[in-house]
Each structure stands twice: as structure tokens, then as C-alpha cells.
C-alpha positions, 0 to 999 in steps of 0.5 A: 418645312419642318418643325421639332415636335415632342412627343408625350415623353418628351423624346422630340423629332422633326416633323415635316410639313405637307403644306397642301392647301385644302380645297375651299369655296363658297355657300351660295343662296339656298344650299343642299343644307343649312350650316351654322359655324358656332364661333368661337370669341378673341379674347382681349389680352391686355385687360387688368381682369384677372383670368377667375374675373369678369372676361374682356373681348377683343371686338374687333378680332371678333367681328372679323371673324364673323365677317369671314365665316359670313364672308364664307357664306355660312350661318353663325350660331352666335353667344353659344359653347363654342364662344364659352358661353357660361364658360367665360362670356357671360350673358351681359356680354353674349347680349352685347356679341348679340347686338354688335353681330346683329349690328354689323351683318344685318343680313347674315343669317345668325341664330343667337344663344339664349339661356338662363345663363344669367342665374345662379343656377345654386340659388334658383327656388322653383320652375317659375325663376327659370321661365322668368330668366329664360323670358328676360333672354328672349325678350332682350334678343328679340329687341334687337331683331335676333332670331333665337336658339334655346339653350339648355338651362343648367338651372332647370336641370337643378329645379324641375322634378321631372318632364312635366316641368320640362314640358311647362317650361319650355311651352311657356317660352316658346310661346314667346318667340316671335319666330320658331327657335331651334331647339339646342338638346346639349349633353352632359359630356359637353356640360356635366352640369345637364347630366339628366336633362328632360327629367331623365338619365335615359335617352328613351325617356328623354326621346319621348319628352323632346317630342312630346313637347316639340310636338305639342309646339310643333309652330314654333319650332324651327329645329333641333340640334343634338349634341350626343356625340351618338349618331346612332341616336340623332338619326333615330331622332331625326326619322321621328321628328314632325314634318318641317321640324329640322335636325341640326346635328352637333355630333363633332365625330360624325358630322359628314355621314349624318350630314350626307345623310340616307335614303330616309333623311339628312341632317343640316349642320350646326357645329363648332368644329365648322369654325376651324374647319368654315371654308372647308365647310363650305366647300364641301356643302357647295359639292354636295348641292351639285350632287358630288357625295363623293367630293363632299366626302372626299372632303370633309372625311379626313378632318374627323381624325381631327375633329376628335382630337380636338373634342376628346374628353374632357369635351368642353375644353374642345374651345382652347383646341379651336382657339388654338388652331384660331391663333394657328391660322392668324385670326388672331395675334395671341392664343389667350382665352376668357377665363384663361382656357389656353391653359385647359389642354396639356401640350401633346393635345396641342402638336396632335392638332398641329399635325392633323390640322397641316394633315387636312390643309387646314392651316393656311399659311404653314409659315405663321403656323410654324412660328406660332408654335415654335413660340409655344413649344419655346413656352413649354421649354420644349423647344 
């Protein structure tokens, strides 16, 4: 099977699909690593809302995808940045998403994004307002029986005067949490509005503050996800965490080696890239549980070039690549996103993802993927 694909100059060449499907598997109980897939949402393409206005979700397809992830034995990181939280998915829709996932998958392992995104950061004047906003979302999520992943706050980075303000906010918010939470340290590559989080632009100083915060609240912390795209920083922090506090890798560039780990420890996973890689991730971690590290790496290492394209700078638009693959693979009937985010990447981005996904065996129905890729090329005048 072949398709004619253009390069960055518009020159068209034949691309012959490999078409060999990747191995798939299902994670059983007590896997070697805890694995959360940060799941995307499916937009409703029929809404009359403008892309600049309120978003609209196709709830049936969105829930179908969550049932698919749960069926693979994966955990679900709900209402996170992969679901376009703060980039099309507002707090009321996020809470509805959390409610629906809990109702439809009551026994699934789900952690839910809790933040302050119902605030306008520009209007926030003090740390107390940030605390109140966090507590409002904590209460709402816990009211439906949801577990929490405590997200970084754009409002907090605007009003905090230094590390002490961060320590105070997290202490008060964590004290209100019924169960230990997953913390999320999201780097500015993913959200430029979070530059200077923890009261500093120095990683060393930020690390000191985070470790102090965890140490002060260790009974309230299940683990921390760091999304800094820097494996050395993650490994360094992983080795300094208190006993019993997990590291969840958010490094979509270096996940195979971080999950495999070393003689001093390993990372669990909470990854946006495990949305399109879900069946392969389940297979790989199941092999790791069998003690077959070679099979684990053989499954995941070839996906790293694909992940690096999906998450290339500007990294915050990686959701476009995730949803593009969901469309190619038949999880939704259109390539429309909340906020019109499908337009935030150029055509060469999509053609490269197509090639690399085929090379990894991640086009589960190559004929469908080719038809859909051709329709995209036609839209660009490149058919």
C-alpha cells in the first residue's frame, strides 16, 4: 500500500507503508509499573460555537476512548493538559468529564486534574484567592469520589512572592485532600505561563522547595509527576524522594529508560504519549513485569522518534498530534479539536507523524489511515 506525501518544499514522493502492527497487550493486576495514560477529549464538530468561544465535547466518543484505555488495564489521567485543560477545556467541562468518567468507569484507576483554571490569573491579587480556588476544585472532585492530581497554577505563579508562598498553598490544599494525591510539576515548555514556578527559575532552588513541600506533607503525597523533558533532572529528583513517594515520569522524550529504571530506582508513568501508544505501552510494561527488559525496550524504544515529533516545540501543541493519530486510527470521525487546535501544526508535522506511526506499527487500520491522510492532503491542496 502506498500514498504520495509531500515534503517541506512541496515535492511529492511515494511512501510505501510498512503496515506491520505493533504487539499489543493488557496490563494485569499489580503491574510492574503504574501506568496512566493522559487521555484526550473528542470535540463535537457540529456545535455552532466558534473556536474562540466555549468548547463542546462529543461525550459518546470521549467516553468510548476511556473505556478502551481501561480495557487495556491502563490508568487514566483525566482532565489534564492532554485533554486541552486550559487550552479549550474549561473547569465546568473538566468537572463534567471527571463526573462522567467516574460514573461510567467506577472501578478504573483514575486520577483527576485539580487546579485553579476557573480563575482569570490577571485578576488574582493574592495567595488566599489561589488557595480558595484550589479548595473549590478539591471539594468538587472529592464530592464525586475522584482522586486528585494537583496541577500547577498559572494564578499562583503570578501572585507568589517566593517559595514560602508555594509551601503555604500546597500545605493548606493538601490538608483538605482525603487521599494522597499525585503532584504535577509542569515545565514551561508545556505551558509558558508557568515559567518561574516554585518561586525561581533555578532548577536547584525549585527542587529544594518541592522536596521541602513533600517532606512537610508526605502522608498526603502518593507521588509526583514532573514534565521537564530532562531525564537527568528526573533521575536526580527520583533519588531524593522520601520513601514511599513515587516518581511518575512525564518525560515524553525519554520514557523507556526512565520507566525501566536503574539500580537505584525507576519511574512509574503518567504520559500524554501513552494516549496514542496505549496498546503498545500495556504490552511493554507487561513484558517488564515478566522480567523481560529486552522486550520492553524493543517495544518502546522505536516509538521515541515519533514522540519527539509529536512533542516538538512549541510543545504545548502536542495535543494536535495526539488527536491526529486518534483520527487516523478511527477513534473519532473527524479531525476537529477544542479551540480549533487542529490548525496549530503545519502539514509536514502531520506527514512525519504518519510515516513514523506506520513505522512503529501504530496505524491499526492502515487502509483507513491512508484514506484519512489523503483527505487531509486534499484540504491542503497537496493531493
